[in-house]
N, C-alpha and C positions, 0 to 999 in steps of 0.2 A: 827728213820727215818719215822716211821708209824705216829708219831705225826705230823711231818712236812707236810708229805703228806696230811694229813686230814686239817691241817691249810691252805694249798695252795689251796685245792678244794673248800674252803668255799666261797672266793670272786667269783669264776667262777660260782658257785651255785646261789650266789645272782645276778649276772649280767644276767644269763639265766632267772631266775624267773622275773626279771624287764622287759626282752624283751617280754616274755610272757604276761607279765600285760599289757604293752603298745599295743601289738596286740589286746588283749581283748577290751582295751579302744577304739582302732581305729574301731574294727567291732561293738561296741555298739553305738558309736557315729556317724559313717559314715564318719568322716573327720579325716585324719590323721594329728598329729600335725607337725606344721612346725617350724623349727629353729628359735630362736629370736623372736618368736611371730609375724611373718610377717602377719599373717592372720588377725590381728587386724587392720592393716593399709591399706588393699587391698580394698578400698572403692569406686574404680573409676567407676564401672559399676552399682553402686547401684542407683536407681532413686525412692526416696520415693514418688515423686509427679510427674504425667504424664504431660510430656511438650507438647503433642500434644492432645488437646480435641476431646473427642469423637463425632461422627456425624453420622447421619444416611443417609446423602447425598452421593451419588456415584460421581465418577469423572466426568461423563457426566452431571450429575445435577449442579455441581460447574461449568463447562464450560458454560452451558447453561445460568446460572445465570449471569456470567460474560459477555456474549456476548451482553446483553441489546437489545432484539429482538423488543421491543417497540420503542426504539430510532431508530433503522435501519429502521422499518416501517415508522416511522415519517419522516425520511429523504429521503426515497424513494417517498413517497407523495410529499415532497418538491421538489424533482427533477421533478417529473411530472408536477407539477404546474409551474415550472421554464422553462418547454418546451412549455406548451400550452398557458398560459395566455401571456406572452410577445409577442408571434408570433401573436396571433389574435388581441391584442392590436395594434401592428404596422401595421398589415394588415389593420385594421379599419381606423387607421389615414392614410395610404397611399390611400384608396378608397375615404372617406370622406373629407379629408383635404389636397387634392394633390396640390393645389396652395400654400398653407400656407407652406408645407414641402418643395416645391422648392425654395421658396422665402428665406428661412432660411438656405437652403443648397446650395444656388447658388455660394458661394465663395469657395466651395470644388471642387478640380478636381477629375477626375476618378481615377488616381493614388493614391491620397490621401484617397478616398474613399475605394479602395482595401485595401491599407495598415491599415486603421482602423479597417475595418472587419477582416483582417487577424490577426491583434494583439489581437482582442478580442477572436477571436476563439482559437488561440493558448494559450491564457491564461486559457480558459475553458479546453483545452485537457491537458495542463500540470498540472493544478490542479488535474484532474481526475488521471493522472499518479502518482504523488505525493501522492494522496490518497491511492493509492494501496500499494506502496513501502516504504512510509515514516512513522515514528511513530506519527507525529503531525497531526493526522487525522482530528481533529477539524478545525485547520487552512486551510488545503487543501481542506476539504469538503465544509467550506465557500467560498474559491476561487473558487472552481468548480461551485457551485451553482448561485454565482454572475455572474461569466464569462459566464455560460451557458444561464443566464436570458438575458444578454446584447447581446449575439450573436444570440439569438431567436428573439429579438426585433428589431435588424438590418435585419435579414431574413424576419421577417414580413413587415418591412418597403419597402424592396426590392422585395416582392412576390417572394420569393425562393421556386421554386418547379422544377420538371423535365424539363418543357418547360418554364422556367422562361424568356427566351429571348423574347418570344412572349407576355408573361404576362406583363412584363415591359413596353413594346411599347404600350400596350393597355392603360395602367394607366397613364404613364408619357408621352407618344408620343416621341417628337424629345429629350426631356431631360431625356431620359431612360438610358443614359450613365453612370450616376452615381450608379444608382441601379444596372446595369449590372457588373460594375466594384466590388461593394460591394459583389454582390454573387460569382463572380469569386474569390474574396479574401478568402470567406469562404470555398468555394470548394477546393481551392488550399491546405488549412490545410488538408481536408479529404483525398486528393490524397497523401500529404505528409505522413500522419499516415499509409496509406496502403503500401507505398513504405517502410517505416521504418519498419513495421511489417516484411514484406517479407524479407528484408535484415538481420533484427535481428535473425530471426528463422534460415535463412541460415548460419549464423555465428555459431550459437549455434550447428548445425548439422554437419557442415564441419570442424570446428576448434577443434582439440584435446585438452584435458584438460592440458596436459604438453606443449603445443605449446606456444612460446612467444606472438602469436597473440591473444591468449586466454584473454589478457587484454581488448580487444575491447568488450567484454561481460560483463564486469563490469558496474555497474550502472551509475558512472559518464561518462564513454565513452559512453554508450547507449544514455545519454542525449545530450551529445556533437553531436553526430551523427544524433540524432533526429532533433535539431536545424539547423544544417548544410542542412538537407534535406528540412527543412520547409523554410529556407531562400531561396534555389535554387527554390522552387516551387512559391514563392512570386516574384523573379526576373523574371521567365518565364512569370507570368501573367503581371506584370507591363511593360516589355521590350521586350515581345514576339510577340507582335503584337495582342494579344487577345483582348485588349482594344479598338482597332480601328475597330472591326467588326460593320457592319452596323446593327443598331437595327432591330430586326425582323428576323435576319439570325439564323437559327437553329444550336447549337453547335453539 
């Protein structure tokens, strides 16, 4: 019986010594062995080559580089030129070539002059709005500048200023109805923009986010509201009696 017990103890001692050897190997290597050699296939998180290049630029430097400040400065100068040059050019034509201007515009009625001025000004304002909210900034930036230059040319031809009613009578005399109508068309767009801004801000403040009426604050609904207000302003000018005012009467 003693022999059998010694034989039975020998495999147990060998197993124990194997566990001790494995523990020693683990402590020396720092990594415990994994079954079926799984560690050889776990290469998912290894990146031998960096996918993001190193850079000394900060996030603010990158955003500043993408903003193109030189282009925005050039565009601002272009807008200023579109405001100043066409206005004074049209003003010079109105003062120096008054009779030539009247001869070429004699077929136009006051309502037609108001509509043309309103349309050109509306194009400029719409281009500015889309320049702010839409991604196609180059297109709408060009539309805004061209529309602004055309509006300023009309304003110069019609001597648009605070007391334009007197100024147009001095320059055009009894034929100042066209200039007055064009000025009213331009002013109506400005009044429409002011009314729209007040209504839109009021909607943002009063309508709750979960309300069904919140759809009125979306971009497409805002543009529909804007054009409705501008159309009402044009109709008031064309059919509200403003075009029949006597030249020289102070608005």
